C-alpha positions in Angstrom: 91.6 50.9 1.4 88.5 49.3 3.1 88.1 49.9 7.1 86.6 47.0 9.1 85.1 47.1 12.8 84.0 44.3 14.7 81.0 44.3 17.4 79.0 41.8 19.0 81.5 40.2 21.5 80.8 39.5 25.2 80.5 37.0 28.0 78.4 33.9 27.5 77.6 30.6 29.2 78.8 27.4 27.4 76.0 26.4 25.3 75.2 29.8 24.5 75.1 31.7 21.3 76.5 35.0 20.2 76.4 37.0 16.8 79.4 39.1 15.7 79.3 41.8 13.1 82.0 43.0 10.7 81.0 46.7 9.4 83.0 48.0 6.5 83.5 51.6 5.2 85.3 52.9 2.3 84.7 50.1 -0.1 82.1 47.5 -0.8 82.7 44.0 0.8 81.1 42.6 -2.2 84.7 43.2 -3.8 86.4 41.0 -1.1 86.8 37.7 0.2 85.9 38.1 4.1 87.0 35.8 6.8 86.9 35.6 10.7 90.1 34.6 12.4 90.5 34.2 16.4 93.3 34.2 18.8 93.4 33.0 22.2 96.1 34.2 24.8 99.4 32.5 24.2 98.3 30.9 20.8 98.5 31.6 17.2 95.7 33.4 15.2 93.6 30.6 13.7 91.1 30.7 10.7 87.6 30.1 11.5 85.3 30.9 8.6 85.3 32.8 5.2 82.9 33.9 2.6 82.8 35.3 -1.1 81.0 33.2 -3.7 80.7 30.3 -1.1 81.5 29.7 2.4 84.3 28.1 4.2 84.6 26.7 7.8 87.4 25.2 10.1 86.3 21.7 10.9 86.0 22.6 14.7 83.1 25.0 13.9 81.2 23.3 11.3 77.3 22.8 12.3 77.9 25.4 15.0 78.8 28.6 13.3 77.4 30.3 10.4 79.0 33.1 8.2 76.8 35.4 6.0 77.1 38.7 4.1 74.5 41.5 3.8 75.5 43.7 0.9 72.8 46.4 1.7 74.4 46.9 5.0 77.8 46.4 3.9 78.6 43.9 6.6 79.5 40.2 7.3 78.4 38.3 10.5 79.4 35.2 12.5 76.4 33.5 14.1 77.7 31.1 16.8 75.9 28.4 18.7 76.7 26.0 21.2 79.8 27.8 22.4 82.3 26.1 24.6 85.3 27.3 26.5 87.6 26.4 23.7 85.8 29.2 21.6 87.2 31.8 24.0 89.4 34.3 22.0 89.5 37.7 20.4 87.8 37.6 17.0 89.0 39.3 14.0 87.4 40.4 10.7 89.7 40.3 7.7 89.3 41.1 3.9 91.3 40.4 0.8 90.5 41.4 -2.9 92.3 38.0 -4.1 89.9 35.6 -5.2 92.1 32.5 -5.2 94.3 30.8 -2.9 94.1 29.4 0.7 91.3 31.1 2.6 92.5 30.0 5.9 96.1 31.6 5.5 96.2 34.8 7.7 98.9 36.3 5.3 96.5 36.5 2.4 94.5 39.1 4.2 95.6 42.6 3.9 92.8 44.6 5.7 91.9 43.6 9.4 89.6 45.2 12.2 90.8 45.7 15.8 89.0 42.6 17.2 86.3 41.7 19.5 86.4 39.7 22.7 84.5 36.5 23.1 84.4 34.8 26.4 82.8 31.4 27.2 82.3 30.5 30.9 81.9 26.9 32.0 
C-alpha cells in the first residue's frame, strides 16, 4: 500500500546529467526493495537499478548512474551522468517487499509510479 511518484525528467543534451526522484507515501521505503525501470517507445520495459541493502545496476549504466535512498525524506533517487540518446525512455520507480529473487525482473515489483519522461537529444 505504498504510493510512488516520480519527478525530475526532462530534455537534456547528450553528455548531460539529470536527477530523478521517487517520492513515497503510505509506507516507508526502508521496508522495500526499490528499483528503476525504463521503457522506450516500441520496446520492452527494462531494469535500470535497484537498492535495499546494496545497489544493483544493469551493465549499460554502470559508472554513469547512481541509485541512492534518503530515509528521512522517504525517497529514492537516480543520478544520471553522461546521458546518451539510448537513455531516452519513460523512467518508472517500482517497489517490492520481497527481499530475495531477481532484482531485474519487472514481475517481482507490485507497486509502480506513473513514470517520468527522459529525452536526450543528440
